[in-house]
C-alpha positions as CSV (number, residue, x, y, z in Angstrom):
1,M,84.7,39.9,-122.8
2,A,83.7,39.8,-119.1
3,E,80.5,38.0,-120.0
4,K,82.4,35.3,-121.8
5,T,84.7,34.7,-118.9
6,I,81.8,34.6,-116.4
7,S,79.9,32.1,-118.6
8,T,83.0,29.9,-119.0
9,V,83.5,29.9,-115.2
10,D,79.8,29.1,-114.7
11,E,80.0,26.2,-117.1
12,R,83.0,24.8,-115.4
13,L,81.4,25.2,-111.9
14,E,78.2,23.6,-113.2
15,G,80.2,20.7,-114.7
16,V,81.9,20.1,-111.4
17,I,78.7,20.1,-109.5
18,L,76.6,18.0,-111.9
19,K,79.3,15.5,-112.7
20,N,80.3,15.1,-109.0
21,P,79.5,11.4,-108.0
22,V,77.8,12.6,-104.8
23,S,75.5,15.0,-106.5
24,G,74.8,12.5,-109.3
25,A,73.8,9.9,-106.7
26,V,71.6,12.5,-104.9
27,N,69.9,13.5,-108.2
28,K,69.2,9.8,-109.0
29,A,67.9,9.2,-105.4
30,T,65.6,12.2,-105.6
31,K,64.1,11.0,-108.9
32,S,63.8,7.3,-107.9
33,K,61.0,5.6,-106.1
34,T,63.5,4.1,-103.6
35,G,64.8,7.5,-102.7
36,K,61.3,8.9,-102.1
37,T,60.5,5.8,-99.9
38,I,63.6,6.3,-97.9
39,G,62.8,10.0,-97.5
40,A,59.3,9.2,-96.4
41,Y,60.4,6.7,-93.8
42,L,63.0,9.1,-92.5
43,F,60.4,11.8,-92.2
44,I,58.2,9.4,-90.2
45,A,61.2,8.4,-88.0
46,G,62.0,12.1,-87.3
47,F,58.4,12.8,-86.4
48,L,58.3,9.8,-84.1
49,V,61.5,10.9,-82.4
50,A,60.0,14.3,-81.9
51,V,56.9,12.9,-80.3
52,I,59.0,10.7,-78.0
53,V,61.2,13.6,-77.0
54,G,58.0,15.6,-76.3
55,I,56.5,12.9,-74.2
56,L,59.7,12.5,-72.1
57,A,59.9,16.3,-71.6
58,G,56.2,16.4,-70.6
59,L,56.8,13.6,-68.0
60,A,59.8,15.4,-66.7
61,A,57.8,18.6,-66.3
62,T,55.3,16.7,-64.1
63,N,58.0,15.5,-61.8
64,V,57.5,11.8,-62.6
65,G,61.2,11.2,-61.9
66,L,62.7,11.9,-65.4
67,K,65.3,14.5,-65.7
68,Q,64.6,17.6,-67.8
69,G,66.7,18.4,-70.9
70,S,66.3,15.4,-73.2
71,L,65.9,17.8,-76.1
72,N,69.4,19.2,-75.5
73,D,71.1,15.8,-75.7
74,P,73.8,16.1,-78.4
75,S,73.0,12.6,-79.8
76,I,69.3,13.6,-80.3
77,L,70.2,16.9,-81.9
78,G,72.7,15.1,-84.2
79,I,70.1,12.4,-85.2
80,M,67.5,15.1,-85.9
81,A,69.9,17.2,-88.0
82,L,71.1,14.1,-90.0
83,I,67.5,13.0,-90.7
84,G,66.7,16.5,-91.9
85,L,69.8,16.7,-94.2
86,V,68.9,13.4,-95.8
87,I,65.3,14.4,-96.3
88,G,66.4,17.7,-97.9
89,L,68.8,15.9,-100.2
90,V,66.8,12.9,-101.2
91,N,63.1,13.5,-100.7
92,I,62.4,17.0,-102.0
93,S,62.4,17.4,-105.8
94,D,62.6,20.7,-107.7
95,K,58.8,20.8,-108.2
96,E,58.1,20.4,-104.5
97,A,60.8,22.8,-103.3
98,I,58.8,26.0,-102.9
99,N,55.8,24.2,-101.2
100,F,58.3,22.5,-98.8
101,L,60.0,25.7,-98.0
102,I,56.7,27.5,-97.2
103,G,55.7,24.5,-95.0
104,A,59.1,24.6,-93.3
105,I,58.7,28.3,-92.5
106,A,55.3,27.7,-91.1
107,I,56.6,24.8,-88.9
108,N,59.5,26.9,-87.6
109,V,57.3,29.9,-86.8
110,A,54.8,27.7,-85.0
111,A,57.6,26.0,-83.1
112,V,58.8,29.4,-81.8
113,G,55.3,30.4,-80.8
114,M,54.5,27.1,-79.2
115,S,57.8,26.9,-77.3
116,N,56.2,29.2,-74.6
117,L,53.7,26.4,-73.8
118,M,56.5,24.7,-71.9
119,F,56.1,27.3,-69.2
120,V,52.3,26.9,-68.7
121,G,51.1,25.0,-65.7
122,G,53.8,24.1,-63.2
123,G,51.7,22.3,-60.5
124,T,52.1,18.8,-59.2
125,M,48.5,18.0,-58.6
126,G,45.6,17.2,-60.8
127,I,44.7,19.6,-63.6
128,Q,47.9,21.7,-63.1
129,Q,50.0,18.6,-63.7
130,L,48.0,17.8,-66.9
131,V,48.3,21.3,-68.2
132,S,52.0,21.2,-67.5
133,F,52.4,17.9,-69.3
134,V,50.4,19.0,-72.4
135,G,52.1,22.4,-72.6
136,T,55.6,20.9,-72.3
137,F,54.8,18.0,-74.6
138,I,53.5,20.3,-77.4
139,G,56.3,22.9,-77.0
140,T,59.1,20.4,-77.0
141,M,57.7,18.3,-79.8
142,M,57.4,21.3,-82.0
143,Q,60.9,22.3,-81.3
144,A,62.1,18.8,-82.1
145,I,60.1,18.8,-85.4
146,A,61.8,22.2,-86.3
147,M,65.1,20.6,-85.6
148,F,64.8,18.1,-88.4
149,V,62.8,20.3,-90.8
150,G,65.3,23.2,-90.4
151,P,68.3,21.3,-91.9
152,A,66.1,20.0,-94.7
153,A,64.9,23.5,-95.4
154,V,68.5,24.8,-95.6
155,V,69.4,22.1,-98.2
156,V,66.3,22.7,-100.3
157,G,66.7,26.5,-100.0
158,L,70.3,26.2,-101.2
159,K,69.1,24.1,-104.2
160,V,66.5,26.7,-105.1
161,V,69.0,29.6,-104.8
162,Y,71.6,27.8,-106.9
163,S,69.0,26.9,-109.5
164,A,67.7,30.5,-109.7
165,A,71.3,31.9,-109.8
166,R,72.2,29.4,-112.6
167,K,69.3,30.5,-114.7
168,A,69.8,34.2,-114.2
């Protein structure tokens, strides 16, 4: 009796999720060439924003006159998170999900490890300035990349968990 009730509730929940206009549009976008193209362009845009944020942080670390903290700007954080959410919804299909999640884990672990590079160097002359710039650039860029890959990984992870729970 309990199994029948659970399966009825599961069928209703699945019907709501699959017939929802938003999820229907997302499923169509994931399977379409246009959706993949949009996702690819957004990934490139997110990567370019991460590189620019890294360069600005590196210049700020070398005392060029820029102020430190461009990575903590709420508009940058919001843009990176929004890009990640769209990438996770539109660009990653069920077949690519596990590989994407493994890559996202690797990027986030590397970002944590490389974030300490921001504290290398610290001089204002010659090689110390170069080391400070490179360390801050790499550390900040990796953190920014993790900022848009993280939300995408959450969305894809939720898709995988829901799919696995539905099949169980």
